[in-house]
C-alpha positions in Angstrom: 17.9 -23.5 8.7 20.2 -24.7 11.6 19.1 -24.7 14.9 20.2 -21.2 17.4 20.9 -22.0 20.8 23.2 -20.4 23.2 24.3 -22.0 26.2 22.8 -21.2 29.8 24.8 -19.9 32.8 23.2 -19.3 36.4 23.0 -14.8 35.6 20.6 -16.9 32.4 18.7 -18.6 34.1 17.9 -15.6 37.0 17.5 -13.0 34.4 15.5 -15.1 32.6 13.0 -15.8 35.7 12.6 -12.6 36.9 11.3 -11.6 33.7 8.7 -14.5 33.0 7.5 -13.5 36.3 8.0 -9.7 35.5 6.0 -9.8 32.8 3.4 -12.8 34.3 2.9 -9.7 37.1 2.6 -7.0 34.9 -0.2 -8.9 33.2 -2.1 -9.9 36.4 -1.6 -6.1 37.0 -3.1 -4.7 33.9 -5.8 -7.3 34.5 -6.7 -6.1 38.1 -6.9 -2.6 37.0 -9.1 -2.7 33.8 -12.3 -1.7 33.8 -12.5 -3.4 30.8 -10.8 -6.5 30.3 -11.9 -7.2 26.6 -10.0 -3.4 26.6 -7.1 -5.1 27.5 -6.6 -8.0 25.7 -3.8 -8.1 23.1 -1.4 -6.3 25.8 -2.7 -9.0 28.3 -2.2 -11.4 25.9 1.5 -9.8 24.3 2.6 -9.6 28.2 1.7 -14.0 28.8 3.8 -14.9 25.6 6.5 -12.8 26.5 6.4 -14.1 30.3 6.1 -18.1 28.3 9.1 -17.1 26.4 11.4 -16.4 29.0 9.9 -19.5 31.4 10.9 -22.2 28.6 14.4 -19.9 28.4 14.3 -20.8 31.9 13.0 -24.9 31.5 15.4 -25.5 28.7 18.3 -24.5 30.3 17.6 -26.0 33.7 17.0 -29.5 31.8 18.8 -28.9 28.7 22.2 -26.2 29.7 21.1 -24.4 26.5 17.9 -22.5 25.4 17.0 -21.5 21.9 17.9 -18.5 20.5 16.7 -16.6 17.1 13.0 -15.8 15.5 12.8 -19.4 15.0 9.8 -20.0 17.1 9.3 -23.3 16.0 12.9 -23.9 16.7 12.3 -22.7 20.5 8.9 -24.6 20.3 10.7 -28.3 19.3 13.8 -27.4 21.8 11.3 -26.9 24.9 9.2 -30.3 23.6 12.6 -32.1 24.7 13.0 -30.5 28.0 9.4 -30.6 28.7 6.5 -31.9 25.9 3.8 -30.5 28.1 4.8 -27.1 28.7 5.8 -27.1 24.4 2.4 -27.1 24.0 1.7 -24.4 25.6 4.4 -22.3 24.3 2.9 -23.2 21.0 -0.6 -21.7 21.7 1.5 -18.3 23.0 3.3 -18.3 20.4 0.1 -18.8 17.8 -1.6 -15.6 19.6 1.6 -13.4 19.2 0.9 -11.7 16.3 -2.9 -11.4 16.0 -2.2 -10.1 19.8 0.5 -7.5 19.1 0.2 -6.6 14.9 -3.4 -7.6 14.2 -6.2 -4.7 13.7 -8.4 -7.5 15.1 -9.0 -8.1 19.1 -8.4 -10.5 21.1 -11.6 -12.8 22.8 -12.0 -13.7 26.1 -11.6 -16.7 25.5 -7.5 -15.9 23.7 -6.7 -14.0 26.9 -8.2 -17.4 29.3 -6.0 -19.3 27.6 -2.6 -17.0 27.1 -3.2 -17.0 31.0 -3.5 -20.3 31.8 -0.2 -20.9 29.5 1.9 -18.6 30.8 1.2 -19.6 34.3 1.3 -23.2 33.6 4.8 -22.4 32.0 6.3 -19.7 34.6 5.5 -22.1 37.2 7.6 -25.3 35.0 10.6 -22.6 35.2 10.5 -21.9 39.1 10.3 -25.4 40.2 12.5 -27.0 36.7 
């Protein structure tokens, strides 16, 4: 399958950064106001995944002039690896949790939530400073 990318504009960068920050802020908000963090783990992780994907787009835009587009998340990780290898590992961590947190019948664990939080936070910070 051929790699699908989209060229970036200033609007792309601003919009994707805004979304990355919104998703991460929303995750932090539900965590802060939850009576039981285990009850919100799947929603929290899903928000972290979306924050990480948007942040990865910003990093790729700023460093490569393009970002991945399409359903193949492996291509997004490969493109991000060209722009920022350590953050590509963070994106992979998040994407590995995406299906289970969003669609699986088993709840995510506390350690899954903490790994997602760290990975998403690093990606958003990289997007801010890229």
